[in-house]
BALOBA-1460 file (C-alpha; in Angstrom, 3 decimals):
// residues 265
<rec num="1" residu="m" x="-5.073" y="17.633" z="1.047"/>
<rec num="2" residu="g" x="-8.711" y="17.688" z="0.042"/>
<rec num="3" residu="i" x="-8.256" y="19.427" z="-3.521"/>
<rec num="4" residu="k" x="-8.910" y="17.569" z="-6.834"/>
<rec num="5" residu="y" x="-6.940" y="18.087" z="-9.651"/>
<rec num="6" residu="s" x="-8.259" y="17.334" z="-13.374"/>
<rec num="7" residu="e" x="-6.958" y="18.535" z="-16.701"/>
<rec num="8" residu="k" x="-10.242" y="18.369" z="-18.174"/>
<rec num="9" residu="y" x="-12.292" y="19.982" z="-15.074"/>
<rec num="10" residu="g" x="-9.620" y="22.086" z="-13.207"/>
<rec num="11" residu="i" x="-9.503" y="22.494" z="-9.827"/>
<rec num="12" residu="s" x="-12.458" y="21.328" z="-7.375"/>
<rec num="13" residu="k" x="-12.732" y="20.345" z="-3.566"/>
<rec num="14" residu="a" x="-12.464" y="16.380" z="-3.478"/>
<rec num="15" residu="k" x="-15.532" y="14.691" z="-1.375"/>
<rec num="16" residu="t" x="-14.340" y="12.840" z="1.826"/>
<rec num="17" residu="s" x="-15.835" y="9.475" z="2.609"/>
<rec num="18" residu="a" x="-14.200" y="9.195" z="5.771"/>
<rec num="19" residu="l" x="-12.237" y="10.741" z="8.419"/>
<rec num="20" residu="i" x="-10.180" y="8.442" z="10.883"/>
<rec num="21" residu="l" x="-8.795" y="10.403" z="14.070"/>
<rec num="22" residu="g" x="-5.750" y="9.486" z="16.121"/>
<rec num="23" residu="d" x="-6.517" y="7.654" z="19.352"/>
<rec num="24" residu="l" x="-8.542" y="10.214" z="21.962"/>
<rec num="25" residu="h" x="-7.684" y="9.004" z="25.220"/>
<rec num="26" residu="v" x="-10.014" y="10.951" z="26.743"/>
<rec num="27" residu="p" x="-9.417" y="12.767" z="29.196"/>
<rec num="28" residu="r" x="-5.617" y="12.888" z="28.334"/>
<rec num="29" residu="h" x="-6.668" y="14.231" z="25.029"/>
<rec num="30" residu="d" x="-4.236" y="16.925" z="23.917"/>
<rec num="31" residu="r" x="-6.385" y="20.102" z="23.280"/>
<rec num="32" residu="i" x="-4.467" y="21.638" z="20.547"/>
<rec num="33" residu="v" x="-4.382" y="18.720" z="18.617"/>
<rec num="34" residu="m" x="-8.049" y="18.471" z="19.157"/>
<rec num="35" residu="e" x="-8.496" y="21.925" z="17.945"/>
<rec num="36" residu="a" x="-6.743" y="20.597" z="14.384"/>
<rec num="37" residu="n" x="-9.159" y="17.598" z="14.306"/>
<rec num="38" residu="h" x="-11.812" y="20.090" z="14.479"/>
<rec num="39" residu="e" x="-10.180" y="21.824" z="11.766"/>
<rec num="40" residu="m" x="-10.101" y="18.886" z="9.813"/>
<rec num="41" residu="m" x="-13.970" y="17.916" z="9.961"/>
<rec num="42" residu="d" x="-14.763" y="21.415" z="9.090"/>
<rec num="43" residu="f" x="-12.721" y="21.349" z="6.139"/>
<rec num="44" residu="f" x="-13.045" y="17.837" z="4.911"/>
<rec num="45" residu="k" x="-16.755" y="17.580" z="6.071"/>
<rec num="46" residu="p" x="-16.469" y="13.575" z="6.062"/>
<rec num="47" residu="a" x="-19.508" y="11.308" z="5.310"/>
<rec num="48" residu="e" x="-18.060" y="9.161" z="8.254"/>
<rec num="49" residu="l" x="-15.891" y="9.860" z="11.318"/>
<rec num="50" residu="y" x="-13.968" y="7.016" z="12.995"/>
<rec num="51" residu="i" x="-12.887" y="7.334" z="16.624"/>
<rec num="52" residu="h" x="-10.203" y="4.996" z="18.139"/>
<rec num="53" residu="d" x="-9.616" y="4.611" z="22.278"/>
<rec num="54" residu="l" x="-12.255" y="7.226" z="22.755"/>
<rec num="55" residu="f" x="-11.784" y="6.212" z="26.604"/>
<rec num="56" residu="d" x="-8.266" y="5.746" z="28.207"/>
<rec num="57" residu="g" x="-9.421" y="4.064" z="31.386"/>
<rec num="58" residu="i" x="-7.194" y="6.253" z="34.066"/>
<rec num="59" residu="s" x="-9.544" y="4.900" z="36.616"/>
<rec num="60" residu="v" x="-9.859" y="0.825" z="35.657"/>
<rec num="61" residu="s" x="-6.395" y="0.486" z="33.842"/>
<rec num="62" residu="p" x="-5.225" y="-2.914" z="34.541"/>
<rec num="63" residu="h" x="-1.729" y="-1.804" z="34.681"/>
<rec num="64" residu="t" x="-2.296" y="0.332" z="37.676"/>
<rec num="65" residu="l" x="-4.673" y="-1.581" z="39.516"/>
<rec num="66" residu="d" x="-2.031" y="-3.167" z="41.885"/>
<rec num="67" residu="d" x="0.144" y="-0.121" z="41.753"/>
<rec num="68" residu="e" x="-0.399" y="1.385" z="45.247"/>
<rec num="69" residu="i" x="1.301" y="4.654" z="44.878"/>
<rec num="70" residu="t" x="-0.468" y="5.332" z="41.420"/>
<rec num="71" residu="r" x="-3.618" y="4.278" z="42.952"/>
<rec num="72" residu="m" x="-3.134" y="6.795" z="45.996"/>
<rec num="73" residu="l" x="-2.028" y="9.704" z="43.604"/>
<rec num="74" residu="q" x="-5.259" y="9.078" z="41.521"/>
<rec num="75" residu="a" x="-7.492" y="9.285" z="44.714"/>
<rec num="76" residu="e" x="-5.796" y="12.561" z="45.895"/>
<rec num="77" residu="e" x="-6.423" y="14.403" z="42.419"/>
<rec num="78" residu="g" x="-10.228" y="12.275" z="41.867"/>
<rec num="79" residu="s" x="-8.875" y="10.773" z="38.629"/>
<rec num="80" residu="d" x="-9.654" y="7.653" z="39.772"/>
<rec num="81" residu="i" x="-13.468" y="8.348" z="39.687"/>
<rec num="82" residu="l" x="-15.143" y="6.143" z="36.668"/>
<rec num="83" residu="e" x="-18.248" y="8.424" z="36.202"/>
<rec num="84" residu="h" x="-16.212" y="11.633" z="35.813"/>
<rec num="85" residu="e" x="-13.942" y="9.839" z="33.295"/>
<rec num="86" residu="l" x="-17.149" y="8.629" z="31.548"/>
<rec num="87" residu="q" x="-18.740" y="12.079" z="31.608"/>
<rec num="88" residu="q" x="-15.588" y="13.349" z="30.107"/>
<rec num="89" residu="c" x="-16.154" y="10.990" z="27.075"/>
<rec num="90" residu="y" x="-19.582" y="11.648" z="26.929"/>
<rec num="91" residu="e" x="-18.809" y="15.388" z="26.502"/>
<rec num="92" residu="v" x="-16.441" y="14.988" z="23.619"/>
<rec num="93" residu="l" x="-18.785" y="12.732" z="21.999"/>
<rec num="94" residu="v" x="-21.572" y="15.348" z="21.999"/>
<rec num="95" residu="d" x="-19.420" y="17.772" z="20.704"/>
<rec num="96" residu="l" x="-17.918" y="15.736" z="17.673"/>
<rec num="97" residu="s" x="-21.840" y="14.736" z="17.012"/>
<rec num="98" residu="h" x="-22.831" y="18.367" z="16.886"/>
<rec num="99" residu="r" x="-20.070" y="19.178" z="14.411"/>
<rec num="100" residu="m" x="-20.758" y="15.756" z="12.225"/>
<rec num="101" residu="g" x="-24.556" y="17.200" z="12.243"/>
<rec num="102" residu="n" x="-26.668" y="13.990" z="10.619"/>
<rec num="103" residu="r" x="-23.103" y="12.281" z="9.224"/>
<rec num="104" residu="k" x="-21.890" y="9.127" z="11.183"/>
<rec num="105" residu="i" x="-19.560" y="8.891" z="14.046"/>
<rec num="106" residu="k" x="-18.546" y="5.184" z="14.775"/>
<rec num="107" residu="v" x="-16.624" y="4.336" z="17.804"/>
<rec num="108" residu="v" x="-14.256" y="1.660" z="17.278"/>
<rec num="109" residu="a" x="-13.980" y="-1.124" z="19.665"/>
<rec num="110" residu="s" x="-10.462" y="-0.588" z="21.274"/>
<rec num="111" residu="n" x="-8.267" y="-1.869" z="23.908"/>
<rec num="112" residu="h" x="-8.324" y="1.148" z="26.181"/>
<rec num="113" residu="d" x="-12.135" y="0.933" z="25.651"/>
<rec num="114" residu="d" x="-11.980" y="-2.481" z="26.635"/>
<rec num="115" residu="f" x="-10.076" y="-1.838" z="30.119"/>
<rec num="116" residu="f" x="-13.817" y="-1.028" z="31.434"/>
<rec num="117" residu="r" x="-15.065" y="-4.872" z="30.581"/>
<rec num="118" residu="r" x="-11.780" y="-6.524" z="31.948"/>
<rec num="119" residu="w" x="-12.299" y="-4.449" z="35.119"/>
<rec num="120" residu="l" x="-15.948" y="-5.553" z="35.353"/>
<rec num="121" residu="a" x="-15.069" y="-9.401" z="34.220"/>
<rec num="122" residu="k" x="-12.111" y="-9.405" z="36.786"/>
<rec num="123" residu="g" x="-14.639" y="-8.329" z="39.669"/>
<rec num="124" residu="a" x="-11.932" y="-5.557" z="40.310"/>
<rec num="125" residu="y" x="-14.836" y="-3.025" z="41.513"/>
<rec num="126" residu="r" x="-15.216" y="-5.360" z="44.642"/>
<rec num="127" residu="n" x="-12.521" y="-3.460" z="46.542"/>
<rec num="128" residu="d" x="-13.091" y="-0.293" z="44.738"/>
<rec num="129" residu="y" x="-15.266" y="1.498" z="46.842"/>
<rec num="130" residu="r" x="-15.430" y="4.707" z="45.242"/>
<rec num="131" residu="n" x="-16.804" y="2.853" z="41.774"/>
<rec num="132" residu="a" x="-18.444" y="-0.155" z="42.891"/>
<rec num="133" residu="r" x="-21.872" y="1.292" z="42.748"/>
<rec num="134" residu="f" x="-21.596" y="2.558" z="39.301"/>
<rec num="135" residu="a" x="-20.277" y="-0.802" z="38.633"/>
<rec num="136" residu="h" x="-23.291" y="-2.634" z="39.721"/>
<rec num="137" residu="k" x="-25.426" y="-0.031" z="37.912"/>
<rec num="138" residu="v" x="-23.721" y="-0.992" z="34.704"/>
<rec num="139" residu="l" x="-24.110" y="-4.734" z="35.319"/>
<rec num="140" residu="s" x="-27.937" y="-4.350" z="35.926"/>
<rec num="141" residu="k" x="-27.978" y="-2.765" z="32.239"/>
<rec num="142" residu="l" x="-25.632" y="-5.226" z="30.248"/>
<rec num="143" residu="q" x="-26.848" y="-7.809" z="28.084"/>
<rec num="144" residu="k" x="-25.231" y="-10.425" z="26.065"/>
<rec num="145" residu="g" x="-23.563" y="-8.829" z="22.867"/>
<rec num="146" residu="d" x="-23.496" y="-5.340" z="24.227"/>
<rec num="147" residu="w" x="-20.334" y="-3.448" z="24.292"/>
<rec num="148" residu="p" x="-19.490" y="-2.268" z="28.050"/>
<rec num="149" residu="l" x="-18.503" y="1.046" z="27.280"/>
<rec num="150" residu="k" x="-21.427" y="1.884" z="25.666"/>
<rec num="151" residu="v" x="-23.827" y="0.943" z="28.365"/>
<rec num="152" residu="a" x="-21.753" y="2.772" z="30.774"/>
<rec num="153" residu="i" x="-21.602" y="5.897" z="28.762"/>
<rec num="154" residu="e" x="-25.643" y="5.217" z="28.298"/>
<rec num="155" residu="q" x="-25.774" y="5.416" z="32.111"/>
<rec num="156" residu="i" x="-24.189" y="8.966" z="32.183"/>
<rec num="157" residu="n" x="-26.901" y="10.398" z="29.556"/>
<rec num="158" residu="k" x="-28.480" y="9.297" z="26.331"/>
<rec num="159" residu="i" x="-25.806" y="8.624" z="23.558"/>
<rec num="160" residu="p" x="-26.309" y="10.950" z="20.338"/>
<rec num="161" residu="k" x="-28.256" y="9.314" z="17.492"/>
<rec num="162" residu="n" x="-25.346" y="9.575" z="14.840"/>
<rec num="163" residu="v" x="-22.889" y="7.741" z="17.069"/>
<rec num="164" residu="e" x="-22.455" y="4.195" z="16.546"/>
<rec num="165" residu="f" x="-20.639" y="2.032" z="18.742"/>
<rec num="166" residu="l" x="-18.696" y="-0.769" z="16.985"/>
<rec num="167" residu="t" x="-17.708" y="-4.370" z="18.214"/>
<rec num="168" residu="l" x="-14.709" y="-6.556" z="17.690"/>
<rec num="169" residu="t" x="-16.593" y="-7.970" z="15.011"/>
<rec num="170" residu="s" x="-17.806" y="-5.255" z="13.025"/>
<rec num="171" residu="d" x="-16.845" y="-4.959" z="9.535"/>
<rec num="172" residu="c" x="-16.461" y="-1.033" z="8.065"/>
<rec num="173" residu="r" x="-15.029" y="-0.971" z="4.645"/>
<rec num="174" residu="p" x="-15.230" y="2.575" z="2.924"/>
<rec num="175" residu="w" x="-13.706" y="2.020" z="-0.407"/>
<rec num="176" residu="g" x="-12.251" y="-1.322" z="0.628"/>
<rec num="177" residu="y" x="-10.547" y="0.021" z="3.372"/>
<rec num="178" residu="e" x="-11.090" y="-1.903" z="6.647"/>
<rec num="179" residu="c" x="-11.660" y="0.688" z="9.188"/>
<rec num="180" residu="g" x="-13.341" y="-1.278" z="12.142"/>
<rec num="181" residu="a" x="-10.277" y="-2.918" z="13.613"/>
<rec num="182" residu="h" x="-8.170" y="-0.876" z="16.448"/>
<rec num="183" residu="g" x="-5.399" y="-2.788" z="15.334"/>
<rec num="184" residu="h" x="-4.364" y="-4.067" z="18.944"/>
<rec num="185" residu="l" x="-5.410" y="-7.622" z="17.906"/>
<rec num="186" residu="g" x="-3.376" y="-9.380" z="15.471"/>
<rec num="187" residu="i" x="-3.219" y="-12.924" z="13.702"/>
<rec num="188" residu="n" x="-4.167" y="-15.894" z="15.660"/>
<rec num="189" residu="g" x="-3.711" y="-13.988" z="18.790"/>
<rec num="190" residu="s" x="-0.635" y="-12.199" z="18.175"/>
<rec num="191" residu="k" x="-0.206" y="-8.518" z="18.868"/>
<rec num="192" residu="g" x="-1.340" y="-6.201" z="16.013"/>
<rec num="193" residu="s" x="0.609" y="-4.576" z="13.561"/>
<rec num="194" residu="l" x="0.242" y="-2.436" z="10.421"/>
<rec num="195" residu="r" x="2.138" y="-4.909" z="8.333"/>
<rec num="196" residu="s" x="0.441" y="-8.216" z="9.668"/>
<rec num="197" residu="l" x="-2.971" y="-6.708" z="9.437"/>
<rec num="198" residu="s" x="-2.549" y="-5.130" z="5.930"/>
<rec num="199" residu="t" x="-1.599" y="-8.942" z="5.015"/>
<rec num="200" residu="s" x="-4.859" y="-10.169" z="6.494"/>
<rec num="201" residu="y" x="-7.350" y="-7.530" z="5.664"/>
<rec num="202" residu="g" x="-5.995" y="-5.943" z="2.411"/>
<rec num="203" residu="k" x="-6.419" y="-2.426" z="2.696"/>
<rec num="204" residu="v" x="-6.580" y="-1.331" z="6.397"/>
<rec num="205" residu="i" x="-6.396" y="1.820" z="8.261"/>
<rec num="206" residu="i" x="-5.802" y="1.151" z="12.152"/>
<rec num="207" residu="g" x="-5.175" y="3.132" z="15.328"/>
<rec num="208" residu="h" x="-3.299" y="1.704" z="18.362"/>
<rec num="209" residu="v" x="0.372" y="2.404" z="17.759"/>
<rec num="210" residu="h" x="0.150" y="5.947" z="18.083"/>
<rec num="211" residu="q" x="2.250" y="6.308" z="14.717"/>
<rec num="212" residu="l" x="1.692" y="7.997" z="11.594"/>
<rec num="213" residu="e" x="2.772" y="5.151" z="8.669"/>
<rec num="214" residu="v" x="1.940" y="4.329" z="5.151"/>
<rec num="215" residu="m" x="2.726" y="0.888" z="4.014"/>
<rec num="216" residu="n" x="1.755" y="-0.653" z="1.177"/>
<rec num="217" residu="g" x="-1.451" y="1.416" z="1.018"/>
<rec num="218" residu="s" x="-2.355" y="0.823" z="4.266"/>
<rec num="219" residu="i" x="-2.226" y="3.422" z="7.035"/>
<rec num="220" residu="s" x="-1.932" y="3.582" z="10.994"/>
<rec num="221" residu="v" x="-3.040" y="7.214" z="12.643"/>
<rec num="222" residu="g" x="-1.267" y="8.533" z="15.110"/>
<rec num="223" residu="t" x="-2.768" y="9.962" z="18.663"/>
<rec num="224" residu="s" x="-4.982" y="12.754" z="19.665"/>
<rec num="225" residu="g" x="-3.546" y="12.160" z="23.145"/>
<rec num="226" residu="v" x="-0.679" y="13.906" z="24.907"/>
<rec num="227" residu="i" x="2.736" y="12.815" z="24.167"/>
<rec num="228" residu="p" x="4.367" y="11.243" z="26.002"/>
<rec num="229" residu="m" x="1.696" y="9.054" z="27.587"/>
<rec num="230" residu="p" x="2.590" y="8.216" z="31.597"/>
<rec num="231" residu="y" x="3.566" y="4.584" z="30.411"/>
<rec num="232" residu="q" x="5.815" y="6.160" z="27.692"/>
<rec num="233" residu="e" x="8.223" y="8.493" z="30.241"/>
<rec num="234" residu="g" x="11.730" y="8.159" z="30.113"/>
<rec num="235" residu="q" x="11.797" y="6.115" z="26.878"/>
<rec num="236" residu="p" x="12.369" y="6.957" z="23.127"/>
<rec num="237" residu="s" x="9.110" y="6.899" z="21.221"/>
<rec num="238" residu="t" x="7.523" y="7.294" z="17.780"/>
<rec num="239" residu="s" x="4.342" y="8.689" z="19.054"/>
<rec num="240" residu="m" x="3.096" y="11.863" z="16.680"/>
<rec num="241" residu="a" x="-0.428" y="13.024" z="16.081"/>
<rec num="242" residu="g" x="-1.844" y="12.618" z="12.811"/>
<rec num="243" residu="n" x="-5.243" y="11.282" z="11.169"/>
<rec num="244" residu="a" x="-6.421" y="9.642" z="7.863"/>
<rec num="245" residu="v" x="-8.903" y="10.371" z="4.993"/>
<rec num="246" residu="i" x="-10.406" y="8.447" z="2.494"/>
<rec num="247" residu="y" x="-11.499" y="10.180" z="-0.384"/>
<rec num="248" residu="e" x="-14.456" y="9.325" z="-2.545"/>
<rec num="249" residu="g" x="-13.010" y="7.140" z="-5.566"/>
<rec num="250" residu="g" x="-10.617" y="5.024" z="-2.834"/>
<rec num="251" residu="l" x="-7.514" y="7.213" z="-2.181"/>
<rec num="252" residu="a" x="-6.398" y="7.404" z="1.233"/>
<rec num="253" residu="q" x="-3.830" y="9.902" z="2.814"/>
<rec num="254" residu="a" x="-2.174" y="10.240" z="6.072"/>
<rec num="255" residu="l" x="-2.063" y="13.759" z="7.313"/>
<rec num="256" residu="p" x="0.503" y="14.527" z="10.205"/>
<rec num="257" residu="i" x="-0.293" y="17.298" z="12.664"/>
<rec num="258" residu="i" x="2.946" y="19.199" z="13.924"/>
<rec num="259" residu="y" x="2.409" y="21.620" z="16.892"/>
<rec num="260" residu="g" x="-1.066" y="21.990" z="16.084"/>
<rec num="261" residu="k" x="-0.696" y="22.695" z="12.405"/>
<rec num="262" residu="w" x="-1.677" y="20.497" z="9.549"/>
<rec num="263" residu="k" x="-1.698" y="22.607" z="6.693"/>
<rec num="264" residu="k" x="-0.750" y="26.095" z="5.456"/>
<rec num="265" residu="k" x="-3.128" y="29.004" z="6.522"/>
């Protein structure tokens, strides 16, 4: 819990190399969990902050594009407007950037973030009259090797200097823990899991599964989103809020968040 105990030197504050947050899913992020995230950022003062599933993708989700009822309801409440969703992502990024100061934020390439690329690639914007103009704006800026979500948010406003968008091939290993893999891509095209990815990478800290778990020295973080998500309604779930930290020296720890609490006050 951020406190270092030594027989020789006594009790001191541990230095934290990285804090990995549970999947954000903006704008479906849970405000109470985000407050706990902010507390952890202030307490641990990590050198790096890792973000999974920054963007939920309500407006461009491949799971609802053909669902006429859902699309009708989204239009009525205004949640189908892509720019509004990206604006909220930008505001969360700016807030986290301010809290981190000059320290680095790394946005991991995640499956929900990739909803936007898939929407563009499929040409789904052609019949999406509320978002078509913005889609063309992004396409006009997109270059080979760009992560489309980053380009889209850049059309909203300038991304803070300490924020880096990783790609699917990014490799980030603070103290040997692979933190650049979201967890949705497994071995040889299979679905990812903590077990398979720890076999592949060695030590790894992933998101995606919304399940706080420790296995063979690897960790999957939970979620910072609301529970249950709409696609989970009516079914049992192991989802919970929780983050992970990597301390200087290589010790990693999973930190559950229960009703917004992560430690005794």
